[in-house]
N, C-alpha and C positions, 0 to 999 in steps of 0.2 A: 885432346878431348877423347881420342880413342883409348888412351891409357887410363883415364879417370874412371870410366864405367866398369872395367874389370876389377879395379881396386875397390870400388864401392860395393860391388857384388861380393867380393871376398870378405870385406869388413862386415857386411850384413850377415853373410852365412856363418861366419865365426861367432858373431854376436848371438845369433839364433841358437847356436850349439852350446851356450854357456850353462853351467850348473849353478852359477851365482843367482841368488834370489831366494824366495820363500817357497818351501815345499811342505805339503801335507803328508805326514807319515800315515800309512794305512795298515791296520791290523790284518794280517793275512788270514786269520781264522774267522773274524767277524765281518771284515770288509769295511769297518768303520774307521773314521779318522781318529788318530790318537793324539797328534801334536802337530805343530808347525815348526819347522827347522829353517833358520835363515843361514844360507851358505854364502860365505864371503871369502875374498882373497886377501891375504896379509903376508907380505914378504915373499911373494912368489909361490906360496902354498895356500891350500884351501882348508877352511874350517867351517864348522856349522854349530850353531847354538839354538837351543830350544827357546822359542819366543812365545809359545802358547800351548796349553794343554787342554784337551777336551774331556778330562776326567771329572765326573760328578762326585766321586767318593772322596777325593782329596785334591782340591783345586790348586794347592800350593805345597807340594811335597818336597822332601829333602831326599838326597841319595844316601839313605842309611845302610844300603846293601853294598855300596862301593867299598873297595878295599881301603882299610884304614890308612895305608901309605899313599893312596891317591889323594891329591889336593882337593878333589871334588867330594870327598867323604863328608857327609852331613851338610853339604851345601844345597841351596835351593835348586831344584831342577829347572825352573823357569830362569833363563839367562845362562844356563850351563852350556859350555862348549862340549858337545858329545862327539863331533868329528874333528880330528886333529891331524895336522901335518900331511894332508893329501897332496900329491904332486901330479901334475898333468903329464901323461905319456900318450901322445896321440889323442885318441878319442876316449881313453880311460883315465881315471883319477885313482891312484893307488899309493901304496907305501905308507899309508896312514892307518889310523885306528878309529874305531867307533865304540862308544860306551853305550850299553843298554842300561839305563837307570833303573829299570824294573828289577833286574837281577844283579846289577853292579859289576857285570863282567865287561872286560875290554877285549875287543876282537880286532884282528887285522881286517882291513876292508878294501874294497874297490868300488867305484861308482862309474856309471856310464849312462848316457841318454839313450832311450829307446822310444822313438817317436816323440810324443810330448811328455813322456814320463821319465823319471829318474830311477834307475835300478841301483840298489845298494846291496852288496854281498859281504857278509861278515864271515870270517874264517876262524875256526877253532880247531887247530891241528889240521887233519885232512878233511874235516867236516865243514860244511858251510850252509848258510841260510840266506836266501835272497828275498828282499822286499821291493815292492814298487811304491814309489812316492809320486804324488801328483802335484803339479804346479798349483800353488795357493793363489787365490785371487785377492 
C-alpha cells in the first residue's frame, strides 16, 4: 500500500503536465482567440491539427500561401496538421515544426507548459516568436 500512493501521485502529476488536448491559439496583437488546435500523440511524437477557426471573414479557408511543394498547399485549414513531429525532451517538446497558415511559412518550434498555458516558440533562423495558447474548454 505504501508503494501505490507514490505511484498514483506520479501518474497524476505527469498526466497534469500533458500538452495533449485542445488549445485556443491567441493573437498576441489583439488578445483574441484565432483557432483551436487539437494536440495528440502518434507513434511517440506529437502533432496538432486545427479543429476550429474563429474567423468571420473566411470561415473555411485553404492554405493558398503554403509552399507549392508542401502537401498542405491549397488544402483546407480546418483539419490541417500544423504541428508536426514534436518529441518530448523532459518538460519541453521540440525538434518538430509548426506551419503558420496565414503566411504559409514553416518554422522550427518548441512547446512547453507554463502554469495552465502552453507556450509555443517558432524559430526562423536566429529569430523567434513566442505565443501563449490557453486550454480550450
